C-alpha positions as CSV (number, residue, x, y, z in Angstrom):
1,M,148.1,96.0,111.2
2,V,144.5,95.9,110.0
3,V,142.6,92.6,109.7
4,F,139.1,92.7,108.1
5,A,137.0,89.6,108.4
6,R,133.3,88.7,107.8
7,T,131.3,86.0,109.6
8,G,127.8,85.7,108.3
9,R,126.4,89.2,108.2
10,E,128.8,90.5,110.9
11,F,132.0,92.3,110.1
12,M,134.9,92.3,112.5
13,I,137.8,94.8,112.4
14,F,141.0,94.4,114.3
15,V,143.6,97.2,114.3
16,G,146.8,97.3,116.1
17,V,150.1,99.1,116.0
18,V,153.2,97.1,116.9
19,R,156.2,99.0,118.2
20,R,159.3,98.9,116.0
21,G,161.9,96.6,117.2
22,N,159.6,94.1,118.8
23,R,160.7,90.5,118.7
24,A,158.8,87.7,116.9
25,R,159.1,84.0,117.7
26,V,157.4,80.7,116.8
27,D,155.4,79.2,119.6
28,G,153.7,75.9,118.8
29,G,153.9,76.5,115.1
30,R,152.3,79.9,115.3
31,M,154.0,83.3,114.9
32,R,153.8,85.4,118.1
33,V,154.8,89.0,118.3
34,E,156.2,90.2,121.7
35,G,156.0,93.9,122.5
36,R,153.8,96.7,123.7
37,V,151.0,98.5,121.9
38,R,151.2,102.3,121.7
39,W,147.7,103.1,122.9
40,T,147.7,106.7,121.7
41,R,148.6,105.7,118.2
42,F,146.2,102.7,118.5
43,A,143.3,105.2,119.3
44,L,144.3,107.5,116.5
45,V,144.3,104.7,114.0
46,F,141.4,102.6,115.3
47,V,138.7,105.2,116.0
48,P,138.5,107.0,112.6
49,G,139.1,103.8,110.6
50,A,136.5,101.8,112.6
51,L,133.9,104.5,112.2
52,V,134.4,104.9,108.4
53,M,134.5,101.1,107.9
54,A,131.4,100.6,110.1
55,L,129.4,103.2,108.1
56,L,130.6,101.6,104.8
57,V,129.7,98.1,105.8
58,D,126.3,99.2,107.2
59,G,125.6,101.0,104.0
60,I,126.4,98.0,101.9
61,L,124.3,95.6,104.0
62,R,121.3,98.0,103.9
63,G,121.7,98.6,100.2
64,A,122.1,102.4,100.7
65,I,125.4,102.3,98.7
66,G,123.9,100.4,95.8
67,A,124.6,96.9,94.5
68,A,127.8,95.2,95.8
69,F,129.2,95.2,92.2
70,I,129.6,97.5,89.3
71,V,126.6,97.1,86.9
72,A,127.0,96.5,83.2
73,D,125.5,98.9,80.6
74,G,122.8,96.4,79.6
75,R,119.6,96.3,81.7
76,I,117.9,93.0,82.5
77,K,114.3,92.4,81.3
78,A,112.1,89.9,83.0
79,S,108.6,88.7,82.3
80,A,106.1,86.1,83.5
81,A,102.5,85.2,83.2
82,E,102.2,85.5,87.0
83,V,104.5,86.2,89.9
84,R,103.5,85.5,93.5
85,Q,105.7,87.0,96.3
86,G,105.9,86.8,100.0
87,P,106.8,89.6,102.4
88,F,108.6,92.4,100.6
89,A,110.1,95.8,101.3
90,S,111.5,98.6,99.1
91,Y,113.2,102.0,99.2
92,G,115.0,104.3,96.9
93,G,118.7,103.7,96.2
94,F,121.2,103.6,93.3
95,V,123.7,101.5,91.4
96,V,127.0,102.5,89.9
97,N,128.2,101.6,86.4
98,H,131.8,101.4,85.0
99,A,131.9,105.1,84.3
100,G,131.1,105.9,87.9
101,E,127.6,107.1,87.2
102,H,125.0,106.8,89.9
103,I,121.8,105.4,88.5
104,P,118.6,105.7,90.6
105,V,116.7,102.5,91.3
106,L,114.1,101.1,93.6
107,V,115.8,98.5,95.8
108,N,113.4,95.6,96.4
109,K,113.9,92.8,98.9
110,I,111.5,89.9,98.6
111,S,111.6,86.9,101.0
112,H,110.4,84.4,98.3
113,I,108.7,84.3,94.9
114,T,107.2,81.9,92.4
115,A,106.8,82.7,88.7
116,I,105.0,81.0,85.9
117,D,106.2,81.1,82.2
118,F,109.3,83.0,83.2
119,C,111.6,84.8,80.8
120,Q,114.8,86.9,81.5
121,S,116.9,88.6,78.8
122,V,119.8,91.0,78.5
123,I,121.6,92.5,75.4
124,M,125.3,91.9,75.4
125,H,127.6,94.2,73.4
126,T,130.2,92.0,71.7
127,P,132.8,92.5,68.9
128,I,130.3,91.0,66.4
129,G,127.5,93.3,67.5
130,P,124.5,93.1,69.9
131,V,123.9,89.6,71.2
132,T,120.8,88.6,73.2
133,L,121.2,86.3,76.2
134,R,117.7,84.8,76.9
135,A,116.6,82.3,79.6
136,T,113.2,80.8,79.9
137,G,111.5,78.2,82.0
138,G,108.8,77.6,84.6
139,H,106.1,76.4,82.2
140,D,105.0,73.2,84.0
141,R,106.6,73.9,87.4
142,P,107.1,77.4,88.7
143,V,110.4,79.3,89.0
144,T,111.3,79.9,92.6
145,A,113.6,82.3,94.3
146,R,114.6,83.0,97.9
147,N,115.9,86.3,99.4
148,L,115.6,88.0,96.1
149,T,116.9,91.6,95.7
150,T,116.2,93.6,92.6
151,Y,117.5,97.0,91.6
152,E,114.5,98.1,89.6
153,A,114.1,100.6,86.9
154,M,110.5,99.7,85.8
155,L,107.6,97.4,86.8
156,A,104.4,96.9,84.8
157,G,101.5,94.5,85.1
158,D,98.3,93.9,87.0
159,V,99.5,94.4,90.6
160,T,97.8,93.4,93.8
161,Y,99.6,94.0,97.2
162,F,98.4,93.0,100.6
163,D,98.9,94.9,103.9
164,L,100.7,97.6,102.0
165,E,102.4,100.5,103.7
166,V,103.7,103.3,101.5
167,N,106.0,106.2,102.5
168,R,107.1,104.5,105.7
169,D,110.5,105.7,106.9
170,A,113.0,103.3,105.2
171,A,114.9,102.8,108.5
172,T,111.8,101.3,110.1
173,L,111.0,98.7,107.5
174,D,110.5,95.3,109.2
175,A,108.6,93.1,106.7
176,V,111.9,91.4,105.6
177,P,114.2,90.8,108.5
178,G,117.5,92.7,108.3
179,F,116.4,94.9,105.4
180,T,116.2,98.6,106.1
181,G,117.1,101.8,104.3
182,P,118.5,105.2,105.2
183,P,116.6,107.1,108.0
184,G,114.1,109.6,106.7
185,D,114.0,108.1,103.2
186,F,111.0,106.7,101.3
187,G,110.1,103.1,102.1
188,Q,107.3,100.7,101.4
189,Q,106.4,97.2,102.4
190,G,103.7,94.5,102.4
191,S,102.9,91.0,103.5
192,S,102.5,89.5,100.0
193,G,101.7,90.4,96.4
194,V,100.5,89.0,93.0
195,V,101.5,90.5,89.6
196,R,99.9,89.1,86.5
197,N,101.3,89.9,83.0
198,F,104.5,90.7,84.9
199,R,107.2,92.9,83.1
200,E,110.2,94.3,84.9
201,V,113.4,96.1,84.0
202,N,116.3,95.8,86.5
203,W,119.9,97.0,86.6
204,A,120.9,94.1,88.9
205,V,119.5,91.1,90.6
206,T,120.8,89.0,93.5
207,A,119.3,86.0,95.3
208,D,120.2,83.4,97.9
209,M,118.6,80.8,95.6
210,F,117.1,81.0,92.1
211,S,115.7,77.9,90.5
212,I,114.3,77.6,86.9
213,P,112.8,74.3,86.1
214,D,113.0,73.2,82.4
215,A,115.4,76.1,81.7
216,K,116.4,77.0,78.2
217,V,119.2,79.4,77.5
218,T,119.8,80.9,74.1
219,V,122.5,83.3,72.8
220,R,121.6,84.9,69.5
221,R,122.8,87.9,67.5
222,N,120.0,90.4,67.4
223,G,117.8,87.9,69.2
224,P,114.4,88.7,70.7
225,E,114.1,90.0,74.2
226,C,111.4,89.0,76.7
227,F,109.4,92.1,75.8
């Protein structure tokens, strides 16, 4: 029997082999199995399975295996007059699409951001043709996000980074707690940054919180993108 559970960012794996013919009885409303565990079989099942699962889970948490979902064919475009960000870290990774293709990206983890005059768009392929999904906001009050992860294909604008470290071993990144990459791979990090005339193309975006004041969402056939 294998039980796989997650508590916060910790994964727990329980593996056991129950001997055939063991009795089960109800004790206090709970099912209890009586019998002995075959420890040789337990070791044969547990050790390889635990190692593989540990590596898989560790890779997902670190982003080395790519986004935790299959990405769509359309890429996300985002723009803003100005973006300010707190501590950030980045390293090379990939995402996977429905065809199983591995697409290279720069995985960015940013502790928090604010954005002014924000826009985000993506082209959806529908039975009636291309349709543009476009969201805007943050004109009077800034857009805010916390624990933002982007799987970036392109970034453009007037960029200023502070306390920047480039080509640091990805496994040693420490600017954003809990975010590191594979040992020996390229990594970079900084204490903060400002990007004016911000333009970015991403394959995927995740965040613990993403707030867009005065948001407006439009869905239009052949509608305009953010840039």
